[in-house]
N, C-alpha and C positions, 0 to 999 in steps of 0.2 A: 417545553417547546414542542409544537406539533411538527409534522413533516413539512408542511407548507412553509412555516416560519423558518425552519432549519434550511430548507432549500433557498428561500429568499435571502437568508443571511450569507449563504455561500455565494450566490450571485452578486450580492452587494459587496462582498469582499473582493470578488473578481473585478467589479467596477472600480473599487477604490484602487486596486493595483493598476488597472488600465489608466485611470486618471493620473496616477503617479508617473507612468510612462509617458503620457501625453504632455505633462508639465516638463519632463526631462527633454522631450523632443522640442518643445517650444523654447526651452533654455538654450539648447544647442543651435536652434535656428537663429535665435537672437545673437548668439556669438558670431555666426556667419554674417548677419546683418551689420554688426559693428565692423567686421573686417571689410565688407563691401563699402561701408561708409568711409573708411580710411582710404580705400582706393579711389572712391569718387572725389573725396576732398583733394587728394594728390593730383588727380587728373582733371579736376575742374568740372566734373559731371554734376548735373542736378540730382537731387535726391530721387525725384520721381522720373522713372524711365517708362513712359506710358506704353510703349510697345511690349516691354517686359511684363508690366503689370497685366496687360490684356492677355498675354500668352499664359501667364501663371493662373489667372482666373479661369481661362478656358480649360487648362490642365486640371484644375481643382474640380470643375464640373464634370469632366470626362472621368476622372478617378471616382468621383461620387457615383456616377452611373455604373461604372464597372464593379463597384462594391455594393450595389443595390441600396444606395443612399440617394436622397433627393438632390438634384443639382442646385436647386434654390437654397437648400441648407448649405451646401458647399460654397456657394457664392457669398452668402452672409458670413460664413466662417472666414473665407478669404478676405472679405472686406475688413473684418476686425483685425485679422493678422496683418494685412497690408497697412492699415492705418497705424497700428502699433509699430511696425517696421519703419515706416516713414517718420514717425515721431522719434523713434530711437536713433535713426540716422541723422535727423535734423539736430537732435540734442547732442549726439556725439560730435558732429561736424562743428557745431557752435562751441562746444567745450574744447575741442581740439584747437580751434582757432584762438581760444584764450590760453592755450598751452597747458591745459589740465587733463587732457584725455590720454589714455593709453589702451590701445586695442590689443 
């Protein structure tokens, strides 16, 4: 294996470790989403709180800029995460309504 290949393997290993950390962060975020879903169900709030979604999307774009990432990328990432969060909350609330959920 030449120096370039060895160096690429090191970087790829770092990427693999970062991907693992990213998945762990998303898992922890999903746990918080379920806890929020429980509170929304108890309080009668709707799943989507548009003012909150707009604030978080704006924050994502600002963080991206601060970290030298494209805000458009951050917006697309936020859209995916928010879509999944809404799906998770809707699923949890409907399951809880059936008496089968435990957050």
